[in-house]
C-alpha positions, 0 to 999 in steps of 0.5 A, spaced: 580 625 109 579 628 116 578 636 117 586 636 120 588 633 113 591 639 108 586 638 103 589 644 099 593 639 095 587 636 092 583 639 086 577 638 090 579 641 096 582 647 092 575 648 088 571 647 095 575 653 098 574 657 092 567 656 092 566 657 100 570 664 099 566 666 093 560 664 097 563 668 103 564 674 099 557 674 096 554 673 102 558 679 105 556 684 099 549 682 099 548 684 106 552 690 105 547 692 099 541 690 103 543 694 109 545 700 105 538 699 101 535 699 108 538 706 109 536 709 102 532 707 096 528 701 099 527 704 106 519 705 105 519 698 103 522 695 109 518 700 113 512 696 110 515 690 113 516 691 120 510 687 124 505 691 128 507 688 134 514 691 134 514 696 140 519 700 137 519 706 132 518 703 125 523 708 122 528 706 128 527 699 126 529 699 119 535 704 120 538 700 126 537 693 122 540 696 116 546 698 120 546 691 123 546 688 116 552 693 114 556 691 120 555 684 119 556 684 111 563 688 112 565 683 118 563 677 113 568 680 108 574 682 112 574 676 117 578 670 114 581 666 120 578 661 124 575 661 129 573 668 128 570 666 121 566 661 124 563 666 130 561 671 124 558 665 120 554 663 127 552 670 128 550 671 121 545 665 122 542 668 128 541 674 125 537 671 119 533 667 125 532 673 128 528 677 122 524 670 121 518 672 125 518 679 121 517 674 115 512 670 118 508 677 120 509 679 113 505 673 111 500 673 116 499 680 116 498 680 108 503 685 107 506 687 100 513 688 099 519 687 094 514 683 090 511 679 095 504 681 093 501 674 094 500 669 100 504 664 096 510 668 094 510 670 102 510 663 104 515 661 099 519 667 102 519 663 109 523 657 106 528 662 104 530 664 111 533 657 113 537 657 106 540 664 108 542 661 115 545 655 112 549 660 107 552 664 113 554 657 116 557 655 110 561 662 109 563 661 116 566 654 115 563 652 121 563 645 120 570 645 119 572 649 125 568 645 129 572 639 127 578 642 128 577 645 135 575 637 137 582 635 135 
């Protein structure tokens, strides 16, 4: 079956689309929740995770990254049509890539936060970042959009 085929008539196609839609909604909601936490109940936890080498005020970094997550999450939730959906998915993957140096710094600087209180837990967190990137690309249905664009 090619990406241009109408796979909605098969059980596999419908199920796949439902799972992808559920994944997209879950990612969008998680981003909105995380961004809201940046601005409210978990602000101090996020402040502790900002690397020392970041040349901006720590609170500004937490606030602006929170707003960025809320905006990205809301956009993920409301953007369903291609090619915009794929663009948002790619933007989400880039966002997760952009915060990865902070996760590396948390591990190298041995900063505790969100239950990451051992080197092993902080190292395991590093492996979650590629999963988040893949999740964003999956939610954006970027493979299908790319195939459709090729013809």
